[in-house]
mmCIF file of the N, C-alpha and C atoms, coordinates in Angstrom:
data_MODEL
# 
_entry.id   MODEL 
# 
loop_
_atom_site.group_PDB 
_atom_site.id 
_atom_site.type_symbol 
_atom_site.label_atom_id 
_atom_site.label_alt_id 
_atom_site.label_comp_id 
_atom_site.label_asym_id 
_atom_site.label_entity_id 
_atom_site.label_seq_id 
_atom_site.pdbx_PDB_ins_code 
_atom_site.Cartn_x 
_atom_site.Cartn_y 
_atom_site.Cartn_z 
_atom_site.occupancy 
_atom_site.B_iso_or_equiv 
_atom_site.pdbx_formal_charge 
_atom_site.auth_seq_id 
_atom_site.auth_comp_id 
_atom_site.auth_asym_id 
_atom_site.auth_atom_id 
_atom_site.pdbx_PDB_model_num 
ATOM 1   N N  . UNK A 1 1  ? 0.842   -1.163  0.000  1.00 0.00 ? 1  UNK A N  1 
ATOM 2   C CA . UNK A 1 1  ? 0.000   0.000   0.000  1.00 0.00 ? 1  UNK A CA 1 
ATOM 3   C C  . UNK A 1 1  ? 0.902   1.246   0.000  1.00 0.00 ? 1  UNK A C  1 
ATOM 4   N N  . UNK A 1 2  ? 0.618   2.165   -0.858 1.00 0.00 ? 2  UNK A N  1 
ATOM 5   C CA . UNK A 1 2  ? 1.446   3.366   -0.960 1.00 0.00 ? 2  UNK A CA 1 
ATOM 6   C C  . UNK A 1 2  ? 1.067   4.364   0.131  1.00 0.00 ? 2  UNK A C  1 
ATOM 7   N N  . UNK A 1 3  ? 2.059   5.010   0.698  1.00 0.00 ? 3  UNK A N  1 
ATOM 8   C CA . UNK A 1 3  ? 1.811   6.013   1.735  1.00 0.00 ? 3  UNK A CA 1 
ATOM 9   C C  . UNK A 1 3  ? 1.462   7.328   1.069  1.00 0.00 ? 3  UNK A C  1 
ATOM 10  N N  . UNK A 1 4  ? 0.452   7.974   1.607  1.00 0.00 ? 4  UNK A N  1 
ATOM 11  C CA . UNK A 1 4  ? 0.046   9.265   1.064  1.00 0.00 ? 4  UNK A CA 1 
ATOM 12  C C  . UNK A 1 4  ? 0.810   10.333  1.832  1.00 0.00 ? 4  UNK A C  1 
ATOM 13  N N  . UNK A 1 5  ? 1.540   11.164  1.108  1.00 0.00 ? 5  UNK A N  1 
ATOM 14  C CA . UNK A 1 5  ? 2.306   12.232  1.761  1.00 0.00 ? 5  UNK A CA 1 
ATOM 15  C C  . UNK A 1 5  ? 1.424   13.457  1.842  1.00 0.00 ? 5  UNK A C  1 
ATOM 16  N N  . UNK A 1 6  ? 1.423   14.078  3.024  1.00 0.00 ? 6  UNK A N  1 
ATOM 17  C CA . UNK A 1 6  ? 0.590   15.246  3.208  1.00 0.00 ? 6  UNK A CA 1 
ATOM 18  C C  . UNK A 1 6  ? 1.369   16.498  2.829  1.00 0.00 ? 6  UNK A C  1 
ATOM 19  N N  . UNK A 1 7  ? 0.635   17.558  2.585  1.00 0.00 ? 7  UNK A N  1 
ATOM 20  C CA . UNK A 1 7  ? 1.278   18.821  2.237  1.00 0.00 ? 7  UNK A CA 1 
ATOM 21  C C  . UNK A 1 7  ? 1.942   19.434  3.464  1.00 0.00 ? 7  UNK A C  1 
ATOM 22  N N  . UNK A 1 8  ? 1.439   19.088  4.627  1.00 0.00 ? 8  UNK A N  1 
ATOM 23  C CA . UNK A 1 8  ? 1.959   19.669  5.861  1.00 0.00 ? 8  UNK A CA 1 
ATOM 24  C C  . UNK A 1 8  ? 2.801   18.632  6.593  1.00 0.00 ? 8  UNK A C  1 
ATOM 25  N N  . UNK A 1 9  ? 3.852   19.092  7.215  1.00 0.00 ? 9  UNK A N  1 
ATOM 26  C CA . UNK A 1 9  ? 4.631   18.175  8.026  1.00 0.00 ? 9  UNK A CA 1 
ATOM 27  C C  . UNK A 1 9  ? 4.462   18.566  9.487  1.00 0.00 ? 9  UNK A C  1 
ATOM 28  N N  . UNK A 1 10 ? 4.492   17.573  10.344 1.00 0.00 ? 10 UNK A N  1 
ATOM 29  C CA . UNK A 1 10 ? 4.273   17.779  11.773 1.00 0.00 ? 10 UNK A CA 1 
ATOM 30  C C  . UNK A 1 10 ? 5.533   18.366  12.394 1.00 0.00 ? 10 UNK A C  1 
ATOM 31  N N  . UNK A 1 11 ? 5.346   19.442  13.163 1.00 0.00 ? 11 UNK A N  1 
ATOM 32  C CA . UNK A 1 11 ? 6.479   20.078  13.828 1.00 0.00 ? 11 UNK A CA 1 
ATOM 33  C C  . UNK A 1 11 ? 6.178   20.135  15.314 1.00 0.00 ? 11 UNK A C  1 
ATOM 34  N N  . UNK A 1 12 ? 7.027   19.534  16.125 1.00 0.00 ? 12 UNK A N  1 
ATOM 35  C CA . UNK A 1 12 ? 6.880   19.585  17.574 1.00 0.00 ? 12 UNK A CA 1 
ATOM 36  C C  . UNK A 1 12 ? 7.985   20.470  18.138 1.00 0.00 ? 12 UNK A C  1 
ATOM 37  N N  . UNK A 1 13 ? 7.619   21.398  19.041 1.00 0.00 ? 13 UNK A N  1 
ATOM 38  C CA . UNK A 1 13 ? 8.654   22.279  19.588 1.00 0.00 ? 13 UNK A CA 1 
ATOM 39  C C  . UNK A 1 13 ? 9.614   21.515  20.502 1.00 0.00 ? 13 UNK A C  1 
ATOM 40  N N  . UNK A 1 14 ? 10.880  21.859  20.447 1.00 0.00 ? 14 UNK A N  1 
ATOM 41  C CA . UNK A 1 14 ? 11.880  21.214  21.280 1.00 0.00 ? 14 UNK A CA 1 
ATOM 42  C C  . UNK A 1 14 ? 11.993  21.914  22.630 1.00 0.00 ? 14 UNK A C  1 
ATOM 43  N N  . UNK A 1 15 ? 11.553  23.152  22.726 1.00 0.00 ? 15 UNK A N  1 
ATOM 44  C CA . UNK A 1 15 ? 11.548  23.872  23.995 1.00 0.00 ? 15 UNK A CA 1 
ATOM 45  C C  . UNK A 1 15 ? 10.380  24.842  23.998 1.00 0.00 ? 15 UNK A C  1 
ATOM 46  N N  . UNK A 1 16 ? 9.970   25.256  25.179 1.00 0.00 ? 16 UNK A N  1 
ATOM 47  C CA . UNK A 1 16 ? 8.839   26.159  25.296 1.00 0.00 ? 16 UNK A CA 1 
ATOM 48  C C  . UNK A 1 16 ? 7.563   25.390  25.559 1.00 0.00 ? 16 UNK A C  1 
ATOM 49  N N  . UNK A 1 17 ? 6.446   26.043  25.369 1.00 0.00 ? 17 UNK A N  1 
ATOM 50  C CA . UNK A 1 17 ? 5.150   25.441  25.650 1.00 0.00 ? 17 UNK A CA 1 
ATOM 51  C C  . UNK A 1 17 ? 4.460   25.022  24.366 1.00 0.00 ? 17 UNK A C  1 
ATOM 52  N N  . UNK A 1 18 ? 3.728   23.950  24.485 1.00 0.00 ? 18 UNK A N  1 
ATOM 53  C CA . UNK A 1 18 ? 2.930   23.465  23.370 1.00 0.00 ? 18 UNK A CA 1 
ATOM 54  C C  . UNK A 1 18 ? 1.505   23.910  23.627 1.00 0.00 ? 18 UNK A C  1 
ATOM 55  N N  . UNK A 1 19 ? 0.925   24.651  22.724 1.00 0.00 ? 19 UNK A N  1 
ATOM 56  C CA . UNK A 1 19 ? -0.446  25.129  22.946 1.00 0.00 ? 19 UNK A CA 1 
ATOM 57  C C  . UNK A 1 19 ? -1.410  24.361  22.057 1.00 0.00 ? 19 UNK A C  1 
ATOM 58  N N  . UNK A 1 20 ? -2.591  24.157  22.601 1.00 0.00 ? 20 UNK A N  1 
ATOM 59  C CA . UNK A 1 20 ? -3.641  23.455  21.879 1.00 0.00 ? 20 UNK A CA 1 
ATOM 60  C C  . UNK A 1 20 ? -4.795  24.426  21.704 1.00 0.00 ? 20 UNK A C  1 
ATOM 61  N N  . UNK A 1 21 ? -5.382  24.460  20.541 1.00 0.00 ? 21 UNK A N  1 
ATOM 62  C CA . UNK A 1 21 ? -6.408  25.441  20.252 1.00 0.00 ? 21 UNK A CA 1 
ATOM 63  C C  . UNK A 1 21 ? -7.818  24.992  20.613 1.00 0.00 ? 21 UNK A C  1 
ATOM 64  N N  . UNK A 1 22 ? -7.972  23.757  20.997 1.00 0.00 ? 22 UNK A N  1 
ATOM 65  C CA . UNK A 1 22 ? -9.307  23.281  21.367 1.00 0.00 ? 22 UNK A CA 1 
ATOM 66  C C  . UNK A 1 22 ? -9.749  23.958  22.655 1.00 0.00 ? 22 UNK A C  1 
ATOM 67  N N  . UNK A 1 23 ? -10.979 24.390  22.698 1.00 0.00 ? 23 UNK A N  1 
ATOM 68  C CA . UNK A 1 23 ? -11.529 25.028  23.897 1.00 0.00 ? 23 UNK A CA 1 
ATOM 69  C C  . UNK A 1 23 ? -12.496 24.040  24.540 1.00 0.00 ? 23 UNK A C  1 
ATOM 70  N N  . UNK A 1 24 ? -12.250 23.732  25.807 1.00 0.00 ? 24 UNK A N  1 
ATOM 71  C CA . UNK A 1 24 ? -13.158 22.823  26.498 1.00 0.00 ? 24 UNK A CA 1 
ATOM 72  C C  . UNK A 1 24 ? -14.360 23.600  27.001 1.00 0.00 ? 24 UNK A C  1 
ATOM 73  N N  . UNK A 1 25 ? -15.528 23.024  26.851 1.00 0.00 ? 25 UNK A N  1 
ATOM 74  C CA . UNK A 1 25 ? -16.759 23.664  27.306 1.00 0.00 ? 25 UNK A CA 1 
ATOM 75  C C  . UNK A 1 25 ? -17.544 22.680  28.151 1.00 0.00 ? 25 UNK A C  1 
ATOM 76  N N  . UNK A 1 26 ? -18.383 23.237  29.004 1.00 0.00 ? 26 UNK A N  1 
ATOM 77  C CA . UNK A 1 26 ? -19.237 22.407  29.836 1.00 0.00 ? 26 UNK A CA 1 
ATOM 78  C C  . UNK A 1 26 ? -20.387 21.860  28.996 1.00 0.00 ? 26 UNK A C  1 
ATOM 79  N N  . UNK A 1 27 ? -20.707 20.607  29.208 1.00 0.00 ? 27 UNK A N  1 
ATOM 80  C CA . UNK A 1 27 ? -21.818 19.986  28.506 1.00 0.00 ? 27 UNK A CA 1 
ATOM 81  C C  . UNK A 1 27 ? -22.860 19.612  29.544 1.00 0.00 ? 27 UNK A C  1 
ATOM 82  N N  . UNK A 1 28 ? -24.062 20.128  29.383 1.00 0.00 ? 28 UNK A N  1 
ATOM 83  C CA . UNK A 1 28 ? -25.130 19.836  30.331 1.00 0.00 ? 28 UNK A CA 1 
ATOM 84  C C  . UNK A 1 28 ? -25.881 18.590  29.880 1.00 0.00 ? 28 UNK A C  1 
ATOM 85  N N  . UNK A 1 29 ? -26.178 17.743  30.841 1.00 0.00 ? 29 UNK A N  1 
ATOM 86  C CA . UNK A 1 29 ? -26.941 16.546  30.535 1.00 0.00 ? 29 UNK A CA 1 
ATOM 87  C C  . UNK A 1 29 ? -27.984 16.345  31.626 1.00 0.00 ? 29 UNK A C  1 
ATOM 88  N N  . UNK A 1 30 ? -28.920 15.455  31.383 1.00 0.00 ? 30 UNK A N  1 
ATOM 89  C CA . UNK A 1 30 ? -29.967 15.187  32.353 1.00 0.00 ? 30 UNK A CA 1 
ATOM 90  C C  . UNK A 1 30 ? -29.359 14.570  33.611 1.00 0.00 ? 30 UNK A C  1 
ATOM 91  N N  . UNK A 1 31 ? -29.840 14.970  34.779 1.00 0.00 ? 31 UNK A N  1 
ATOM 92  C CA . UNK A 1 31 ? -29.333 14.338  35.996 1.00 0.00 ? 31 UNK A CA 1 
ATOM 93  C C  . UNK A 1 31 ? -29.799 12.890  36.068 1.00 0.00 ? 31 UNK A C  1 
ATOM 94  N N  . UNK A 1 32 ? -28.957 12.036  36.557 1.00 0.00 ? 32 UNK A N  1 
ATOM 95  C CA . UNK A 1 32 ? -29.295 10.624  36.678 1.00 0.00 ? 32 UNK A CA 1 
ATOM 96  C C  . UNK A 1 32 ? -29.531 10.318  38.141 1.00 0.00 ? 32 UNK A C  1 
ATOM 97  N N  . UNK A 1 33 ? -30.737 9.914   38.460 1.00 0.00 ? 33 UNK A N  1 
ATOM 98  C CA . UNK A 1 33 ? -31.085 9.594   39.834 1.00 0.00 ? 33 UNK A CA 1 
ATOM 99  C C  . UNK A 1 33 ? -30.722 8.148   40.120 1.00 0.00 ? 33 UNK A C  1 
ATOM 100 N N  . UNK A 1 34 ? -29.992 7.934   41.174 1.00 0.00 ? 34 UNK A N  1 
ATOM 101 C CA . UNK A 1 34 ? -29.618 6.586   41.563 1.00 0.00 ? 34 UNK A CA 1 
ATOM 102 C C  . UNK A 1 34 ? -30.619 6.068   42.589 1.00 0.00 ? 34 UNK A C  1 
ATOM 103 N N  . UNK A 1 35 ? -31.015 4.821   42.484 1.00 0.00 ? 35 UNK A N  1 
ATOM 104 C CA . UNK A 1 35 ? -31.944 4.276   43.474 1.00 0.00 ? 35 UNK A CA 1 
ATOM 105 C C  . UNK A 1 35 ? -31.269 4.180   44.842 1.00 0.00 ? 35 UNK A C  1 
ATOM 106 N N  . UNK A 1 36 ? -32.080 4.377   45.885 1.00 0.00 ? 36 UNK A N  1 
ATOM 107 C CA . UNK A 1 36 ? -31.535 4.266   47.229 1.00 0.00 ? 36 UNK A CA 1 
ATOM 108 C C  . UNK A 1 36 ? -31.166 2.825   47.553 1.00 0.00 ? 36 UNK A C  1 
ATOM 109 N N  . UNK A 1 37 ? -31.921 1.894   46.981 1.00 0.00 ? 37 UNK A N  1 
ATOM 110 C CA . UNK A 1 37 ? -31.634 0.475   47.178 1.00 0.00 ? 37 UNK A CA 1 
ATOM 111 C C  . UNK A 1 37 ? -31.384 -0.142  45.808 1.00 0.00 ? 37 UNK A C  1 
ATOM 112 N N  . UNK A 1 38 ? -30.454 -1.052  45.779 1.00 0.00 ? 38 UNK A N  1 
ATOM 113 C CA . UNK A 1 38 ? -30.183 -1.717  44.508 1.00 0.00 ? 38 UNK A CA 1 
ATOM 114 C C  . UNK A 1 38 ? -31.289 -2.742  44.235 1.00 0.00 ? 38 UNK A C  1 
ATOM 115 N N  . UNK A 1 39 ? -31.412 -3.130  42.998 1.00 0.00 ? 39 UNK A N  1 
ATOM 116 C CA . UNK A 1 39 ? -32.436 -4.108  42.626 1.00 0.00 ? 39 UNK A CA 1 
ATOM 117 C C  . UNK A 1 39 ? -32.192 -5.433  43.331 1.00 0.00 ? 39 UNK A C  1 
ATOM 118 N N  . UNK A 1 40 ? -30.939 -5.808  43.467 1.00 0.00 ? 40 UNK A N  1 
ATOM 119 C CA . UNK A 1 40 ? -30.605 -7.063  44.137 1.00 0.00 ? 40 UNK A CA 1 
ATOM 120 C C  . UNK A 1 40 ? -31.039 -7.028  45.589 1.00 0.00 ? 40 UNK A C  1 
ATOM 121 N N  . UNK A 1 41 ? -30.798 -5.903  46.267 1.00 0.00 ? 41 UNK A N  1 
ATOM 122 C CA . UNK A 1 41 ? -31.190 -5.767  47.658 1.00 0.00 ? 41 UNK A CA 1 
ATOM 123 C C  . UNK A 1 41 ? -32.707 -5.836  47.792 1.00 0.00 ? 41 UNK A C  1 
ATOM 124 N N  . UNK A 1 42 ? -33.423 -5.200  46.868 1.00 0.00 ? 42 UNK A N  1 
ATOM 125 C CA . UNK A 1 42 ? -34.888 -5.259  46.903 1.00 0.00 ? 42 UNK A CA 1 
ATOM 126 C C  . UNK A 1 42 ? -35.383 -6.690  46.719 1.00 0.00 ? 42 UNK A C  1 
ATOM 127 N N  . UNK A 1 43 ? -34.762 -7.442  45.793 1.00 0.00 ? 43 UNK A N  1 
ATOM 128 C CA . UNK A 1 43 ? -35.149 -8.833  45.571 1.00 0.00 ? 43 UNK A CA 1 
ATOM 129 C C  . UNK A 1 43 ? -34.901 -9.668  46.829 1.00 0.00 ? 43 UNK A C  1 
ATOM 130 N N  . UNK A 1 44 ? -33.742 -9.454  47.462 1.00 0.00 ? 44 UNK A N  1 
ATOM 131 C CA . UNK A 1 44 ? -33.427 -10.203 48.678 1.00 0.00 ? 44 UNK A CA 1 
ATOM 132 C C  . UNK A 1 44 ? -34.424 -9.878  49.786 1.00 0.00 ? 44 UNK A C  1 
ATOM 133 N N  . UNK A 1 45 ? -34.799 -8.607  49.927 1.00 0.00 ? 45 UNK A N  1 
ATOM 134 C CA . UNK A 1 45 ? -35.760 -8.233  50.952 1.00 0.00 ? 45 UNK A CA 1 
ATOM 135 C C  . UNK A 1 45 ? -37.122 -8.868  50.683 1.00 0.00 ? 45 UNK A C  1 
ATOM 136 N N  . UNK A 1 46 ? -37.538 -8.916  49.414 1.00 0.00 ? 46 UNK A N  1 
ATOM 137 C CA . UNK A 1 46 ? -38.810 -9.556  49.070 1.00 0.00 ? 46 UNK A CA 1 
ATOM 138 C C  . UNK A 1 46 ? -38.774 -11.045 49.396 1.00 0.00 ? 46 UNK A C  1 
ATOM 139 N N  . UNK A 1 47 ? -37.641 -11.704 49.063 1.00 0.00 ? 47 UNK A N  1 
ATOM 140 C CA . UNK A 1 47 ? -37.511 -13.128 49.363 1.00 0.00 ? 47 UNK A CA 1 
ATOM 141 C C  . UNK A 1 47 ? -37.549 -13.368 50.868 1.00 0.00 ? 47 UNK A C  1 
ATOM 142 N N  . UNK A 1 48 ? -36.883 -12.512 51.637 1.00 0.00 ? 48 UNK A N  1 
ATOM 143 C CA . UNK A 1 48 ? -36.858 -12.651 53.085 1.00 0.00 ? 48 UNK A CA 1 
ATOM 144 C C  . UNK A 1 48 ? -38.255 -12.433 53.663 1.00 0.00 ? 48 UNK A C  1 
ATOM 145 N N  . UNK A 1 49 ? -38.963 -11.432 53.153 1.00 0.00 ? 49 UNK A N  1 
ATOM 146 C CA . UNK A 1 49 ? -40.318 -11.161 53.631 1.00 0.00 ? 49 UNK A CA 1 
ATOM 147 C C  . UNK A 1 49 ? -41.239 -12.339 53.316 1.00 0.00 ? 49 UNK A C  1 
ATOM 148 N N  . UNK A 1 50 ? -41.107 -12.917 52.116 1.00 0.00 ? 50 UNK A N  1 
ATOM 149 C CA . UNK A 1 50 ? -41.925 -14.064 51.743 1.00 0.00 ? 50 UNK A CA 1 
ATOM 150 C C  . UNK A 1 50 ? -41.626 -15.255 52.655 1.00 0.00 ? 50 UNK A C  1 
ATOM 151 N N  . UNK A 1 51 ? -40.347 -15.481 52.978 1.00 0.00 ? 51 UNK A N  1 
ATOM 152 C CA . UNK A 1 51 ? -39.975 -16.589 53.860 1.00 0.00 ? 51 UNK A CA 1 
ATOM 153 C C  . UNK A 1 51 ? -40.543 -16.367 55.261 1.00 0.00 ? 51 UNK A C  1 
ATOM 154 N N  . UNK A 1 52 ? -40.500 -15.126 55.753 1.00 0.00 ? 52 UNK A N  1 
ATOM 155 C CA . UNK A 1 52 ? -41.044 -14.833 57.071 1.00 0.00 ? 52 UNK A CA 1 
ATOM 156 C C  . UNK A 1 52 ? -42.562 -15.029 57.086 1.00 0.00 ? 52 UNK A C  1 
ATOM 157 N N  . UNK A 1 53 ? -43.245 -14.640 56.027 1.00 0.00 ? 53 UNK A N  1 
ATOM 158 C CA . UNK A 1 53 ? -44.691 -14.842 55.943 1.00 0.00 ? 53 UNK A CA 1 
ATOM 159 C C  . UNK A 1 53 ? -45.035 -16.328 55.962 1.00 0.00 ? 53 UNK A C  1 
ATOM 160 N N  . UNK A 1 54 ? -44.251 -17.135 55.240 1.00 0.00 ? 54 UNK A N  1 
ATOM 161 C CA . UNK A 1 54 ? -44.477 -18.576 55.208 1.00 0.00 ? 54 UNK A CA 1 
ATOM 162 C C  . UNK A 1 54 ? -44.294 -19.174 56.601 1.00 0.00 ? 54 UNK A C  1 
ATOM 163 N N  . UNK A 1 55 ? -43.252 -18.744 57.306 1.00 0.00 ? 55 UNK A N  1 
ATOM 164 C CA . UNK A 1 55 ? -43.003 -19.252 58.659 1.00 0.00 ? 55 UNK A CA 1 
ATOM 165 C C  . UNK A 1 55 ? -44.154 -18.867 59.584 1.00 0.00 ? 55 UNK A C  1 
ATOM 166 N N  . UNK A 1 56 ? -44.632 -17.640 59.483 1.00 0.00 ? 56 UNK A N  1 
ATOM 167 C CA . UNK A 1 56 ? -45.751 -17.192 60.324 1.00 0.00 ? 56 UNK A CA 1 
ATOM 168 C C  . UNK A 1 56 ? -47.000 -18.037 60.062 1.00 0.00 ? 56 UNK A C  1 
ATOM 169 N N  . UNK A 1 57 ? -47.256 -18.307 58.789 1.00 0.00 ? 57 UNK A N  1 
ATOM 170 C CA . UNK A 1 57 ? -48.429 -19.118 58.444 1.00 0.00 ? 57 UNK A CA 1 
ATOM 171 C C  . UNK A 1 57 ? -48.297 -20.526 59.014 1.00 0.00 ? 57 UNK A C  1 
ATOM 172 N N  . UNK A 1 58 ? -47.105 -21.098 58.940 1.00 0.00 ? 58 UNK A N  1 
ATOM 173 C CA . UNK A 1 58 ? -46.886 -22.434 59.481 1.00 0.00 ? 58 UNK A CA 1 
ATOM 174 C C  . UNK A 1 58 ? -47.056 -22.442 60.993 1.00 0.00 ? 58 UNK A C  1 
ATOM 175 N N  . UNK A 1 59 ? -46.539 -21.399 61.663 1.00 0.00 ? 59 UNK A N  1 
ATOM 176 C CA . UNK A 1 59 ? -46.686 -21.323 63.115 1.00 0.00 ? 59 UNK A CA 1 
ATOM 177 C C  . UNK A 1 59 ? -48.149 -21.175 63.509 1.00 0.00 ? 59 UNK A C  1 
ATOM 178 N N  . UNK A 1 60 ? -48.903 -20.372 62.765 1.00 0.00 ? 60 UNK A N  1 
ATOM 179 C CA . UNK A 1 60 ? -50.336 -20.208 63.056 1.00 0.00 ? 60 UNK A CA 1 
ATOM 180 C C  . UNK A 1 60 ? -51.071 -21.536 62.857 1.00 0.00 ? 60 UNK A C  1 
ATOM 181 N N  . UNK A 1 61 ? -50.712 -22.267 61.796 1.00 0.00 ? 61 UNK A N  1 
ATOM 182 C CA . UNK A 1 61 ? -51.351 -23.556 61.543 1.00 0.00 ? 61 UNK A CA 1 
ATOM 183 C C  . UNK A 1 61 ? -51.022 -24.543 62.661 1.00 0.00 ? 61 UNK A C  1 
ATOM 184 N N  . UNK A 1 62 ? -49.783 -24.545 63.162 1.00 0.00 ? 62 UNK A N  1 
ATOM 185 C CA . UNK A 1 62 ? -49.400 -25.432 64.260 1.00 0.00 ? 62 UNK A CA 1 
ATOM 186 C C  . UNK A 1 62 ? -50.168 -25.075 65.536 1.00 0.00 ? 62 UNK A C  1 
ATOM 187 N N  . UNK A 1 63 ? -50.318 -23.787 65.818 1.00 0.00 ? 63 UNK A N  1 
ATOM 188 C CA . UNK A 1 63 ? -51.063 -23.368 67.012 1.00 0.00 ? 63 UNK A CA 1 
ATOM 189 C C  . UNK A 1 63 ? -52.523 -23.803 66.922 1.00 0.00 ? 63 UNK A C  1 
ATOM 190 N N  . UNK A 1 64 ? -53.092 -23.671 65.731 1.00 0.00 ? 64 UNK A N  1 
ATOM 191 C CA . UNK A 1 64 ? -54.485 -24.103 65.553 1.00 0.00 ? 64 UNK A CA 1 
ATOM 192 C C  . UNK A 1 64 ? -54.609 -25.605 65.762 1.00 0.00 ? 64 UNK A C  1 
ATOM 193 N N  . UNK A 1 65 ? -53.643 -26.372 65.246 1.00 0.00 ? 65 UNK A N  1 
ATOM 194 C CA . UNK A 1 65 ? -53.662 -27.832 65.420 1.00 0.00 ? 65 UNK A CA 1 
ATOM 195 C C  . UNK A 1 65 ? -53.559 -28.191 66.909 1.00 0.00 ? 65 UNK A C  1 
ATOM 196 N N  . UNK A 1 66 ? -52.689 -27.483 67.651 1.00 0.00 ? 66 UNK A N  1 
ATOM 197 C CA . UNK A 1 66 ? -52.533 -27.757 69.071 1.00 0.00 ? 66 UNK A CA 1 
ATOM 198 C C  . UNK A 1 66 ? -53.790 -27.397 69.835 1.00 0.00 ? 66 UNK A C  1 
ATOM 199 N N  . UNK A 1 67 ? -54.471 -26.313 69.442 1.00 0.00 ? 67 UNK A N  1 
ATOM 200 C CA . UNK A 1 67 ? -55.705 -25.934 70.129 1.00 0.00 ? 67 UNK A CA 1 
ATOM 201 C C  . UNK A 1 67 ? -56.813 -26.959 69.863 1.00 0.00 ? 67 UNK A C  1 
ATOM 202 N N  . UNK A 1 68 ? -56.830 -27.516 68.681 1.00 0.00 ? 68 UNK A N  1 
ATOM 203 C CA . UNK A 1 68 ? -57.832 -28.513 68.338 1.00 0.00 ? 68 UNK A CA 1 
ATOM 204 C C  . UNK A 1 68 ? -57.601 -29.786 69.149 1.00 0.00 ? 68 UNK A C  1 
ATOM 205 N N  . UNK A 1 69 ? -56.339 -30.177 69.307 1.00 0.00 ? 69 UNK A N  1 
ATOM 206 C CA . UNK A 1 69 ? -55.993 -31.402 70.026 1.00 0.00 ? 69 UNK A CA 1 
ATOM 207 C C  . UNK A 1 69 ? -56.318 -31.248 71.510 1.00 0.00 ? 69 UNK A C  1 
ATOM 208 N N  . UNK A 1 70 ? -56.054 -30.108 72.113 1.00 0.00 ? 70 UNK A N  1 
ATOM 209 C CA . UNK A 1 70 ? -56.260 -29.910 73.541 1.00 0.00 ? 70 UNK A CA 1 
ATOM 210 C C  . UNK A 1 70 ? -57.616 -29.468 73.812 1.00 0.00 ? 70 UNK A C  1 
# 
């Protein structure tokens, strides 16, 4: 592949300061709201709540069985 030679050659200063003409500007964007709880934490809390509800139901059923027997 043939190299294309440009009309301009790159010159880097050997001493002094190198200046860049690009001007940086602020870019405004929409604020991103982060959830207070992560989705994983919410899922774990739901699973824990469901397990606690199941245990409560089982305990209530056992108490009813004991009351029936006595």
